[in-house]
C-alpha positions, 0 to 999 in steps of 0.5 A: 500500500502507498499513500501519495499526497499532494498539497500546496502547504509548506509542511505535512505534520504527523501526530501520533495518538500515543498520549491518548489513554481513554481520558482527556478530550478523546476518552474513546480512543486508547493509547496508541490508537491512531495517527493523523497527518495535517498539511500546514504552514511551516513555522517562521524561522524567527524567535517570535512564537506569538499567537497567530490570529485568524480573523473572522470572515477571512477566507483561507484556501488550502489544496490537499489530496490524499490518495490510497493505493493498494 
């Protein structure tokens, strides 16, 4: 199986479900119960890690295609 992905995002972030353990915001998910990949904008290279403000009614467009091949 392969999973080609195509995006105009700068980065693809991989998160694991290792911290889930039938508690917190996802009580139905066991520890190691999943992974997710998110297409995102890469962080700035500066030392400024201040909040990113998303303004209401400001359109955001991102093109992402995930394809599973068997």
